[in-house]
C-alpha positions as CSV (number, residue, x, y, z in Angstrom):
1,X,134.6,137.3,6.5
2,X,137.3,139.0,4.4
3,X,134.8,141.5,3.0
4,X,133.7,142.9,6.4
5,X,136.7,142.1,8.6
6,X,134.9,141.2,11.9
7,X,137.3,141.1,14.8
8,X,135.2,140.2,17.9
9,X,133.2,136.9,18.1
10,X,129.8,138.7,18.1
11,X,130.9,140.5,14.9
12,X,131.8,137.2,13.3
13,X,128.4,135.7,14.3
14,X,126.6,138.6,12.7
15,X,128.7,138.3,9.6
16,X,128.0,134.6,9.3
17,X,124.3,135.2,9.7
18,X,124.3,137.8,6.9
19,X,126.3,135.3,4.7
20,X,123.5,132.8,5.1
21,X,121.0,135.4,4.1
22,X,122.9,136.7,1.1
23,X,124.5,133.6,-0.4
24,X,122.1,130.9,0.6
25,X,118.9,133.0,0.3
26,X,117.9,132.2,3.9
27,X,116.1,134.7,5.9
28,X,116.2,132.6,9.1
29,X,118.9,130.5,10.8
30,X,119.6,128.6,14.0
31,X,122.7,128.7,16.3
32,X,123.9,125.3,15.0
33,X,124.2,126.6,11.4
34,X,126.3,129.6,12.6
35,X,128.6,127.1,14.5
36,X,129.0,125.1,11.3
37,X,129.9,128.2,9.4
38,X,132.7,129.1,11.8
39,X,134.4,125.8,10.8
40,X,133.6,126.2,7.1
41,X,135.1,129.7,7.2
42,X,138.3,128.4,8.8
43,X,137.6,130.2,12.0
44,X,137.9,128.9,15.5
45,X,134.6,128.3,17.2
46,X,134.3,130.7,20.2
47,X,134.9,128.9,23.5
48,X,131.7,130.5,24.9
49,X,129.5,130.5,21.8
50,X,126.3,130.8,23.8
51,X,127.4,133.9,25.6
52,X,128.5,135.5,22.4
53,X,125.3,134.6,20.6
54,X,123.3,136.1,23.4
55,X,125.4,139.2,23.1
56,X,124.5,139.6,19.5
57,X,120.8,139.3,20.4
58,X,121.1,141.8,23.3
59,X,122.9,144.2,20.9
60,X,119.8,144.1,18.7
61,X,121.7,142.8,15.7
62,X,119.7,139.5,15.5
63,X,116.3,138.6,16.9
64,X,114.4,135.5,17.6
65,X,111.7,134.6,15.2
66,X,108.4,134.5,17.1
67,X,106.8,132.0,14.7
68,X,109.4,129.4,14.4
69,X,111.2,127.6,17.3
70,X,115.0,128.0,17.5
71,X,115.0,130.4,14.5
72,X,116.6,133.8,14.3
73,X,116.9,136.6,11.7
74,X,119.2,139.6,11.1
75,X,117.7,142.9,12.1
76,X,117.9,146.2,10.3
77,X,120.3,147.4,13.0
78,X,122.5,144.4,12.4
79,X,122.6,145.0,8.7
80,X,123.5,148.7,9.3
81,X,126.4,147.7,11.7
82,X,127.8,145.2,9.2
83,X,127.4,147.5,6.1
84,X,129.2,150.3,8.0
85,X,132.1,148.1,8.8
86,X,131.5,147.8,12.6
87,X,132.0,151.5,13.3
88,X,133.5,152.3,16.7
89,X,130.4,154.2,18.0
90,X,128.1,151.3,17.3
91,X,130.6,148.8,18.8
92,X,130.8,150.9,22.0
93,X,127.0,150.9,22.3
94,X,127.0,147.1,22.0
95,X,129.8,146.4,24.6
96,X,128.5,144.1,27.3
97,X,129.4,144.5,31.0
98,X,131.0,141.6,32.6
99,X,128.6,139.6,34.8
100,X,129.5,137.6,37.8
101,X,126.9,135.4,39.4
102,X,124.1,137.3,37.7
103,X,125.3,140.6,39.0
104,X,127.4,143.3,37.3
105,X,131.0,143.5,38.5
106,X,132.0,146.6,40.3
107,X,135.5,147.9,39.9
108,X,137.3,149.7,42.7
109,X,134.3,150.0,44.9
110,X,135.3,150.5,48.6
111,X,133.1,149.1,51.3
112,X,131.9,151.9,53.6
113,X,131.3,150.8,57.2
């Protein structure tokens, strides 16, 4: 965590996934292993871990393994984002819109009658 300096929860999830890959020699992981690593790293587990984990998937930083149930792996894009230190232009591309009841929130939209 100190090496890459992730700030947002999705950034931390990616960092921990790469940690498993580099230090444990694991090319695949499951969400439970990432949760355990938050504690091991002295980090607070995100209050909405599932949402943040899905965010990392939708950003294209990790992907589901099609051959093994509940297994994920770090993508080339994810490695690039991490190795570049979470550059602003890549972070902006991965920003998620807030969703309310399955629909995107609209700000300052006037109802026309």
